[in-house]
N, CA, C and O atoms as a GROMACS GRO file, in nm:
protein
  308
    1UNK      N    1   7.282  14.590   8.748
    1UNK     CA    2   7.174  14.532   8.828
    1UNK      C    3   7.185  14.380   8.827
    1UNK      O    4   7.194  14.318   8.722
    2UNK      N    5   7.183  14.323   8.944
    2UNK     CA    6   7.192  14.178   8.958
    2UNK      C    7   7.052  14.120   8.956
    2UNK      O    8   6.975  14.139   9.050
    3UNK      N    9   7.018  14.049   8.850
    3UNK     CA   10   6.884  13.997   8.833
    3UNK      C   11   6.860  13.875   8.921
    3UNK      O   12   6.752  13.858   8.977
    4UNK      N   13   6.961  13.790   8.932
    4UNK     CA   14   6.946  13.666   9.009
    4UNK      C   15   7.000  13.683   9.150
    4UNK      O   16   7.115  13.722   9.169
    5UNK      N   17   6.916  13.654   9.248
    5UNK     CA   18   6.961  13.661   9.387
    5UNK      C   19   7.060  13.549   9.413
    5UNK      O   20   7.041  13.437   9.364
    6UNK      N   21   7.165  13.576   9.488
    6UNK     CA   22   7.265  13.476   9.522
    6UNK      C   23   7.364  13.451   9.409
    6UNK      O   24   7.437  13.351   9.413
    7UNK      N   25   7.368  13.538   9.311
    7UNK     CA   26   7.456  13.521   9.196
    7UNK      C   27   7.603  13.516   9.237
    7UNK      O   28   7.682  13.446   9.173
    8UNK      N   29   7.641  13.587   9.343
    8UNK     CA   30   7.781  13.590   9.386
    8UNK      C   31   7.826  13.456   9.444
    8UNK      O   32   7.946  13.436   9.463
    9UNK      N   33   7.734  13.365   9.472
    9UNK     CA   34   7.768  13.235   9.528
    9UNK      C   35   7.791  13.130   9.419
    9UNK      O   36   7.830  13.017   9.450
   10UNK      N   37   7.768  13.165   9.294
   10UNK     CA   38   7.786  13.069   9.186
   10UNK      C   39   7.934  13.042   9.165
   10UNK      O   40   8.017  13.133   9.170
   11UNK      N   41   7.967  12.916   9.140
   11UNK     CA   42   8.108  12.884   9.115
   11UNK      C   43   8.153  12.934   8.979
   11UNK      O   44   8.072  12.948   8.887
   12UNK      N   45   8.280  12.962   8.967
   12UNK     CA   46   8.339  12.999   8.840
   12UNK      C   47   8.383  12.869   8.773
   12UNK      O   48   8.484  12.811   8.811
   13UNK      N   49   8.306  12.824   8.675
   13UNK     CA   50   8.335  12.699   8.608
   13UNK      C   51   8.415  12.725   8.482
   13UNK      O   52   8.373  12.801   8.395
   14UNK      N   53   8.530  12.660   8.472
   14UNK     CA   54   8.620  12.682   8.359
   14UNK      C   55   8.655  12.549   8.292
   14UNK      O   56   8.666  12.446   8.359
   15UNK      N   57   8.673  12.553   8.161
   15UNK     CA   58   8.721  12.436   8.089
   15UNK      C   59   8.870  12.419   8.122
   15UNK      O   60   8.933  12.508   8.179
   16UNK      N   61   8.924  12.305   8.085
   16UNK     CA   62   9.066  12.279   8.108
   16UNK      C   63   9.150  12.385   8.037
   16UNK      O   64   9.246  12.437   8.093
   17UNK      N   65   9.113  12.416   7.914
   17UNK     CA   66   9.189  12.514   7.836
   17UNK      C   67   9.185  12.652   7.903
   17UNK      O   68   9.287  12.718   7.914
   18UNK      N   69   9.066  12.694   7.948
   18UNK     CA   70   9.054  12.826   8.012
   18UNK      C   71   9.126  12.831   8.146
   18UNK      O   72   9.185  12.933   8.181
   19UNK      N   73   9.122  12.721   8.220
   19UNK     CA   74   9.192  12.717   8.349
   19UNK      C   75   9.343  12.730   8.328
   19UNK      O   76   9.412  12.800   8.402
   20UNK      N   77   9.395  12.662   8.225
   20UNK     CA   78   9.538  12.670   8.193
   20UNK      C   79   9.575  12.809   8.143
   20UNK      O   80   9.686  12.856   8.168
   21UNK      N   81   9.484  12.876   8.072
   21UNK     CA   82   9.512  13.012   8.025
   21UNK      C   83   9.508  13.112   8.141
   21UNK      O   84   9.588  13.205   8.145
   22UNK      N   85   9.416  13.091   8.233
   22UNK     CA   86   9.403  13.182   8.346
   22UNK      C   87   9.522  13.171   8.442
   22UNK      O   88   9.566  13.271   8.499
   23UNK      N   89   9.573  13.049   8.458
   23UNK     CA   90   9.686  13.023   8.547
   23UNK      C   91   9.797  12.957   8.464
   23UNK      O   92   9.801  12.835   8.453
   24UNK      N   93   9.887  13.036   8.407
   24UNK     CA   94   9.989  12.983   8.315
   24UNK      C   95  10.081  12.878   8.375
   24UNK      O   96  10.142  12.801   8.301
   25UNK      N   97  10.093  12.871   8.506
   25UNK     CA   98  10.179  12.770   8.567
   25UNK      C   99  10.115  12.632   8.561
   25UNK      O  100  10.182  12.532   8.590
   26UNK      N  101   9.985  12.624   8.524
   26UNK     CA  102   9.920  12.496   8.502
   26UNK      C  103   9.929  12.460   8.355
   26UNK      O  104   9.918  12.548   8.269
   27UNK      N  105   9.949  12.335   8.324
   27UNK     CA  106   9.947  12.294   8.185
   27UNK      C  107   9.820  12.214   8.158
   27UNK      O  108   9.765  12.152   8.249
   28UNK      N  109   9.774  12.218   8.035
   28UNK     CA  110   9.655  12.140   8.000
   28UNK      C  111   9.681  11.991   8.023
   28UNK      O  112   9.594  11.920   8.074
   29UNK      N  113   9.801  11.945   7.986
   29UNK     CA  114   9.834  11.803   8.005
   29UNK      C  115   9.832  11.764   8.153
   29UNK      O  116   9.780  11.659   8.189
   30UNK      N  117   9.889  11.848   8.237
   30UNK     CA  118   9.889  11.822   8.380
   30UNK      C  119   9.749  11.820   8.438
   30UNK      O  120   9.715  11.733   8.519
   31UNK      N  121   9.667  11.914   8.396
   31UNK     CA  122   9.528  11.920   8.442
   31UNK      C  123   9.451  11.795   8.398
   31UNK      O  124   9.376  11.736   8.476
   32UNK      N  125   9.472  11.756   8.273
   32UNK     CA  126   9.403  11.637   8.222
   32UNK      C  127   9.446  11.512   8.299
   32UNK      O  128   9.366  11.422   8.322
   33UNK      N  129   9.573  11.507   8.338
   33UNK     CA  130   9.620  11.394   8.419
   33UNK      C  131   9.545  11.390   8.552
   33UNK      O  132   9.495  11.284   8.592
   34UNK      N  133   9.536  11.503   8.621
   34UNK     CA  134   9.465  11.508   8.748
   34UNK      C  135   9.318  11.474   8.729
   34UNK      O  136   9.258  11.406   8.813
   35UNK      N  137   9.258  11.520   8.619
   35UNK     CA  138   9.117  11.493   8.593
   35UNK      C  139   9.093  11.346   8.560
   35UNK      O  140   8.989  11.291   8.596
   36UNK      N  141   9.188  11.281   8.492
   36UNK     CA  142   9.174  11.140   8.459
   36UNK      C  143   9.163  11.056   8.587
   36UNK      O  144   9.089  10.958   8.591
   37UNK      N  145   9.237  11.094   8.690
   37UNK     CA  146   9.238  11.022   8.818
   37UNK      C  147   9.154  11.092   8.924
   37UNK      O  148   9.178  11.073   9.044
   38UNK      N  149   9.057  11.171   8.883
   38UNK     CA  150   8.979  11.252   8.977
   38UNK      C  151   8.908  11.171   9.085
   38UNK      O  152   8.892  11.219   9.197
   39UNK      N  153   8.867  11.050   9.054
   39UNK     CA  154   8.799  10.967   9.155
   39UNK      C  155   8.895  10.909   9.257
   39UNK      O  156   8.855  10.876   9.368
   40UNK      N  157   9.022  10.895   9.220
   40UNK     CA  158   9.123  10.845   9.313
   40UNK      C  159   9.183  10.957   9.397
   40UNK      O  160   9.212  10.937   9.515
   41UNK      N  161   9.202  11.076   9.337
   41UNK     CA  162   9.273  11.184   9.407
   41UNK      C  163   9.180  11.285   9.474
   41UNK      O  164   9.228  11.378   9.539
   42UNK      N  165   9.049  11.269   9.460
   42UNK     CA  166   8.955  11.357   9.528
   42UNK      C  167   8.918  11.483   9.452
   42UNK      O  168   8.841  11.565   9.502
   43UNK      N  169   8.970  11.499   9.332
   43UNK     CA  170   8.939  11.619   9.253
   43UNK      C  171   8.797  11.618   9.200
   43UNK      O  172   8.748  11.720   9.152
   44UNK      N  173   8.730  11.503   9.207
   44UNK     CA  174   8.593  11.493   9.157
   44UNK      C  175   8.498  11.592   9.224
   44UNK      O  176   8.393  11.624   9.168
   45UNK      N  177   8.532  11.641   9.341
   45UNK     CA  178   8.448  11.740   9.410
   45UNK      C  179   8.451  11.875   9.342
   45UNK      O  180   8.361  11.957   9.362
   46UNK      N  181   8.553  11.900   9.262
   46UNK     CA  182   8.570  12.029   9.196
   46UNK      C  183   8.531  12.025   9.048
   46UNK      O  184   8.547  12.124   8.977
   47UNK      N  185   8.481  11.910   9.002
   47UNK     CA  186   8.456  11.891   8.859
   47UNK      C  187   8.308  11.872   8.832
   47UNK      O  188   8.238  11.803   8.906
   48UNK      N  189   8.261  11.934   8.725
   48UNK     CA  190   8.124  11.918   8.677
   48UNK      C  191   8.131  11.882   8.530
   48UNK      O  192   8.222  11.926   8.460
   49UNK      N  193   8.037  11.802   8.483
   49UNK     CA  194   8.033  11.768   8.341
   49UNK      C  195   7.904  11.822   8.281
   49UNK      O  196   7.796  11.810   8.340
   50UNK      N  197   7.917  11.879   8.165
   50UNK     CA  198   7.802  11.922   8.085
   50UNK      C  199   7.818  11.856   7.949
   50UNK      O  200   7.893  11.903   7.864
   51UNK      N  201   7.748  11.747   7.930
   51UNK     CA  202   7.768  11.669   7.809
   51UNK      C  203   7.908  11.611   7.811
   51UNK      O  204   7.944  11.540   7.904
   52UNK      N  205   7.986  11.640   7.708
   52UNK     CA  206   8.124  11.591   7.701
   52UNK      C  207   8.222  11.691   7.760
   52UNK      O  208   8.340  11.660   7.776
   53UNK      N  209   8.174  11.809   7.791
   53UNK     CA  210   8.261  11.915   7.841
   53UNK      C  211   8.288  11.896   7.990
   53UNK      O  212   8.195  11.875   8.068
   54UNK      N  213   8.414  11.906   8.028
   54UNK     CA  214   8.454  11.895   8.168
   54UNK      C  215   8.482  12.036   8.218
   54UNK      O  216   8.564  12.108   8.161
   55UNK      N  217   8.415  12.074   8.326
   55UNK     CA  218   8.431  12.207   8.384
   55UNK      C  219   8.484  12.193   8.526
   55UNK      O  220   8.444  12.105   8.601
   56UNK      N  221   8.575  12.281   8.560
   56UNK     CA  222   8.634  12.279   8.693
   56UNK      C  223   8.591  12.404   8.769
   56UNK      O  224   8.597  12.515   8.717
   57UNK      N  225   8.547  12.384   8.892
   57UNK     CA  226   8.512  12.495   8.981
   57UNK      C  227   8.644  12.556   9.028
   57UNK      O  228   8.721  12.492   9.100
   58UNK      N  229   8.667  12.679   8.988
   58UNK     CA  230   8.793  12.748   9.015
   58UNK      C  231   8.828  12.745   9.164
   58UNK      O  232   8.939  12.706   9.200
   59UNK      N  233   8.736  12.786   9.250
   59UNK     CA  234   8.764  12.792   9.394
   59UNK      C  235   8.785  12.653   9.453
   59UNK      O  236   8.876  12.632   9.533
   60UNK      N  237   8.701  12.557   9.414
   60UNK     CA  238   8.713  12.420   9.466
   60UNK      C  239   8.842  12.355   9.419
   60UNK      O  240   8.900  12.273   9.490
   61UNK      N  241   8.889  12.391   9.299
   61UNK     CA  242   9.016  12.338   9.249
   61UNK      C  243   9.131  12.381   9.339
   61UNK      O  244   9.218  12.300   9.373
   62UNK      N  245   9.132  12.508   9.379
   62UNK     CA  246   9.240  12.556   9.464
   62UNK      C  247   9.227  12.504   9.608
   62UNK      O  248   9.328  12.488   9.677
   63UNK      N  249   9.105  12.478   9.652
   63UNK     CA  250   9.088  12.413   9.783
   63UNK      C  251   9.147  12.272   9.777
   63UNK      O  252   9.210  12.226   9.872
   64UNK      N  253   9.125  12.203   9.664
   64UNK     CA  254   9.181  12.069   9.646
   64UNK      C  255   9.334  12.075   9.647
   64UNK      O  256   9.399  11.991   9.709
   65UNK      N  257   9.392  12.172   9.578
   65UNK     CA  258   9.538  12.187   9.576
   65UNK      C  259   9.589  12.206   9.718
   65UNK      O  260   9.687  12.142   9.758
   66UNK      N  261   9.525  12.293   9.796
   66UNK     CA  262   9.566  12.317   9.935
   66UNK      C  263   9.554  12.191  10.019
   66UNK      O  264   9.638  12.165  10.105
   67UNK      N  265   9.450  12.112   9.994
   67UNK     CA  266   9.430  11.990  10.074
   67UNK      C  267   9.534  11.883  10.042
   67UNK      O  268   9.555  11.792  10.123
   68UNK      N  269   9.601  11.893   9.927
   68UNK     CA  270   9.700  11.794   9.887
   68UNK      C  271   9.835  11.816   9.954
   68UNK      O  272   9.915  11.722   9.964
   69UNK      N  273   9.861  11.936  10.001
   69UNK     CA  274   9.990  11.964  10.063
   69UNK      C  275  10.102  11.940   9.964
   69UNK      O  276  10.098  11.993   9.853
   70UNK      N  277  10.201  11.863  10.002
   70UNK     CA  278  10.314  11.833   9.915
   70UNK      C  279  10.298  11.700   9.841
   70UNK      O  280  10.394  11.647   9.787
   71UNK      N  281  10.176  11.647   9.838
   71UNK     CA  282  10.153  11.516   9.778
   71UNK      C  283  10.121  11.522   9.630
   71UNK      O  284  10.107  11.417   9.567
   72UNK      N  285  10.110  11.640   9.570
   72UNK     CA  286  10.074  11.649   9.429
   72UNK      C  287  10.184  11.597   9.340
   72UNK      O  288  10.300  11.637   9.353
   73UNK      N  289  10.148  11.508   9.253
   73UNK     CA  290  10.243  11.454   9.155
   73UNK      C  291  10.174  11.454   9.020
   73UNK      O  292  10.057  11.417   9.008
   74UNK      N  293  10.247  11.498   8.921
   74UNK     CA  294  10.192  11.500   8.786
   74UNK      C  295  10.217  11.368   8.717
   74UNK      O  296  10.208  11.261   8.777
   75UNK      N  297  10.248  11.376   8.589
   75UNK     CA  298  10.272  11.257   8.508
   75UNK      C  299  10.409  11.199   8.537
   75UNK      O  300  10.456  11.199   8.650
   76UNK      N  301  10.471  11.148   8.431
   76UNK     CA  302  10.602  11.083   8.444
   76UNK      C  303  10.709  11.182   8.488
   76UNK      O  304  10.700  11.302   8.460
   77UNK      N  305  10.810  11.130   8.556
   77UNK     CA  306  10.923  11.213   8.597
   77UNK      C  307  11.039  11.185   8.507
   77UNK      O  308  11.146  11.244   8.524
   0.00000   0.00000   0.00000
């Protein structure tokens, strides 16, 4: 029984560690790099903070990836 109406519209918020575990092709270091520059690269739309904890909206994160096209760059090469 769904107690809260509209529950299916809630975002799936994951920590960096959980996001990297859910999608093994992502690394924690790579995610932290993107999060560090979130205000420059537009990822801030997919991020929420609860105290010191950084949470990423799973669906919004993948929308951000799609919007980047081939422009995604990680850390040093």
